N, C-alpha and C positions, 0 to 999 in steps of 0.2 A: 799334321796328324789328320788322318781320315778315319772316321768311325762309321761303320755300317751295321745296321740291325736287320735281322731276318729270323723268323720263326722262334722268337724268344731268346735269341742268341745275339752276340755282338762280336765284331772283330775290329781291331784297330790296326791301321797301317801307317807307319811313320813315312812321311814323304821326304823330309830333310832332317839330318842329324848333324849338328855342328858340335865341335868339342874345343874347349879352350886349353891349349897346351901351355904349361907353365913356362916361364922364362928360364933360359939356360945361360951359361956363361957366354954363349955366342949369339943368342937371339933374345928378343923380348917375348912377351906372351903372344901367342899366335892362335887365331881362330881357324880351324880346319873343318872342312866338310868331310864327314865320314861316309864313304860310299856304302850304300845298302845292298846294291846289286852290282855285279861286274867287278872290275878291277879296283881293289882297295888301295888308296894312296898310302896307307900305313904299313905296307909291306915292301921290302926291298926286292930287287930283281931275282934273288934266290928263293923268294917266298917266305922269308923270315920276317917276323914282326920287328919293326924299327924300335929301338930302345925307348925313344921319346914317346912312343905310342903304347907302351906296355900296359898301362892301366885302362886304355880305351875299351877293349872288348868287355871286360868285367863291369866297368862303369856304365856302359850302354845297356848291358843286360840288367843290371840292378835298377837303372832308371825305368826301363819298360816293365819290369816286374812290379815295381812300386806303383807305377801309373796304372797298370792293370788291376792291382789290388784296390787302389783308391776308386777307380771307375766302377769296379764290381760292387764295392761297398755303397757307393752313391746310388747305383741303379737298384740295388736291393732295398735300401733304406730311405733313399731320398735325402740323405744327410752326408755331409763330408765326414771323413774319418777324423779321429782325434789328432792324428799326426799331421794333418794338412794345415797349412798356414796361408796367410795372404789376406787379401781384401774379401769382405763378406759380400757375395754377389746375390744373396737371397733377398 
């Protein structure tokens, strides 16, 4: 993740997004790289989303929306939001 600040604003750019596909009857769990630009590996040759990737677009969108909200809260207040968990870095 790259975060840039300019004129009181910020933007963040994901550099790599990986997604853990659940196990199926044919394969075990698989970590895949979700392309952010260019050809997406999650679409077939006809341009249709592969069924095993059906939740990826919404999951990625929700992840970045939550990350943006948490970053905004932190920058405005200097504190983590109530919903954040993990080690205390303060």
